[in-house]
C-alpha angles and dihedrals in degrees: 000000000000116000093201113125111239115241093238091054091051089050093053091046090052090049091055088048089053095051094047092047090051091052100044102035091082087075091064098050098033098116095051094041093050093047093050094048093045097241133118120262089248090058092043090055089062087077085076089047093051094049095046096044092049090051093048094051096042104043100072093048093042092055089056099039093049097039093109097041120108107263098227092047092049093050093044093053094043094048091049089054090048092052092047093049093051094043090053091046089063090061105043125104097188124086095211091051090049090051090053091051090050089055090051091051090050092051089053091050092047090057093052105041099064090045091050092054092046092050092048092050094047097045098044117112117247111284094014102078094104093050093047092050091046090054092053090048088050087074087076094058090040089059090061093048097044117359101053095042092048091046090049092050092046090050091049092050102039106016132271092282089067089065090064090048087053091050090051091050091049088051091052091051089049091050093051092045093050093047093049101042112023111104120229098268119186114230113267116253109267111270093204141291126304087263090057092051091050092048094105087066087074088071111081093209091055092049089051091048092052090048087053090054089049091052093047094053092040093057093050095045093051087072099034097051092054098032092118097059090038093055092040091059095037101044108002091252119174131197095284093051092045089052091056090048089057090051089054092045092052094051093044091045092054091051092045092052092052092047092046091052092050091046089053090053095047104035100027126258095272096056093043091049093050091047092051095048092046089051091049091051091050092052092048089050089052090050089052091052090047090053089058090054097048140175095059132166111262090225090062090053097052096090090051092048090050090051090049092054093043097053091041090060093036091068104057099063096057089039090057091047088053089049090053090051093049092049096051110180090003091063097117092051091046091053089050088057090046092079090057090047090053093052092045086055092049091051092045091050090055092046099044093039089053091054091050091047093049096046104033109011129242095299093078095051096090094050092047091048091051091053091052091052091052088051088053090055091050090050092054090047090052090046091057089056093052094062135005106258127213120252106287104193094078101041114113113250121249126214125244 
């Protein structure tokens, strides 16, 4: 069987890369953006919150509303909206207007992402569906290794507005690639109404499991969203240095995700989840100690930053395996809701992290994030008491 990646699959992976870059790149240019718009960094960070929350709320409904739409037409229209929203964002001088444009970009992404996963699943050769889906999901990690650092460097060299120009250009490339390579795929038969897709929420253990996912992502994003001001105060890092840190974080995060998935298969989801959260807490404690010793050389912090990214991405695979076990027969529907839970966590991380930054400064972010991760562990423990889960050590891992 050929191992060559089909052009349409590469196009969908690049599209996922584009959306994730557009969401996360704010973290790299936050100081300059906030200063130019006359808002605090805590308020500026809510642009990540707005994008992620809009995506989380829109994606489930969009997957139902657009189920009968031609796939190429849907993606063309949504990507055009995405390009327009980012192009306009480069020109605005008002924070509220910029927030509105971020919401529009998120709505466009929310229309495309479920369709991209559905196309990938339906067009994958027999026995390769998991690998094809993993490749598309790899666009998310790739955005941390390449998209966010490049956006940060572009913003540092040409101003934060240039990062939105870059996002618009990435959207144009995605649009051309999709139009040129995506096969004419008939819409999938409707899998049910929005009520049907939300049916797992009637099971308390599934709700608790999704809340656990929210808390896990929230804790990690509290640090990531405000990484630029944190490293500026801790080590005097500027945009170039922060960009390289994101490269390191992306590579370490990819490795951590693979290791976390394997640990979940070998040790069982519960043990892997506990190990990951304990590791996260240890790294956050080390960050707190480092804050008390500031200023420190950024080079000395790189191993700690790599560990932070690694354990942050270690946790989601066993957490999703645990969610599958809690959901039982409703596992596929629960995983469909998982994407929304992830983006709720991203938005919550930006919001709660902004509160911590505004009231106490960046030094308290690691400790607050560690507390949230412990809360996530308690939520999963409580979820297991609400309903008898299936055995989790033999469930195949699922990507983030």
